[in-house]
N, C-alpha and C positions, 0 to 999 in steps of 0.2 A: 504494500500500500504506500502511496506517496506521502511524503512528510508534509504535515500541515504548516504552511508558512505563517498563518495568522493565529498563532497560539497566544494565550493571555500575556505571556512574558514579553513577546515582541510588541504587542499593542501597548503594554505598559511602558516599554522603552521609548516608543515614539510619542506617547503622551508626555513623558518626562522631557523629551527633546522639545516638544511644543511649549511646555512651561518655561524651559530655559530660554527659548527664543523671545517669548513675551516679556519675561523678567529682564533679560539683558537689554532688549530694545527699550523697555520702559525706563530702566535705570540710565541708559544712554541719553534718552530724551530729557529726563529729569535733571541729570547731571549737566547736560549741555545748557539747559535753561538757567540753572544755578550759576554756572561759570560765565555765561554770557551776561547775566545781570551783574555779577560781581566785577567783571573786568570791562564792562561796557563795550563789548564787541559782538553785537547781536547775532549775525547769522553764522558765526564761525563754529562754535562748539556744538550748537544744536544740529549741525550737519556732520561734523567730524566724529563725535562720540557714537551716535547710532550707526554710522558706517563701520567703525571699528568693531562694535558689538555684532553687527550683521556679518562681518568678515569672520569673526571668531565662530559664530553660529554655523556658517557654511563649512568651516574647517572641521568643527566637531561633528557635523552631520556626515561629511565625507569619511572621516576617520571611523565613525561608528558603522557606516555601511561597508567599508572595506574589511572591518573585523568580522562581519557576518559571513564572509566567504569561506 
């Protein structure tokens, strides 16, 4: 019989990855707003910090998918 790809542990793993994405992007936006207000440079950190968080999220996603092979 074929191995079931959608077992509860894989669903839980991808749910935790989704939580990490939302948490890191939220922290990036919040941190960007705080730093922009503090240093009076409005559009810089609100763009840079979420991009850094998104880059890390993609890196972690690719690493987790490579480990599944």
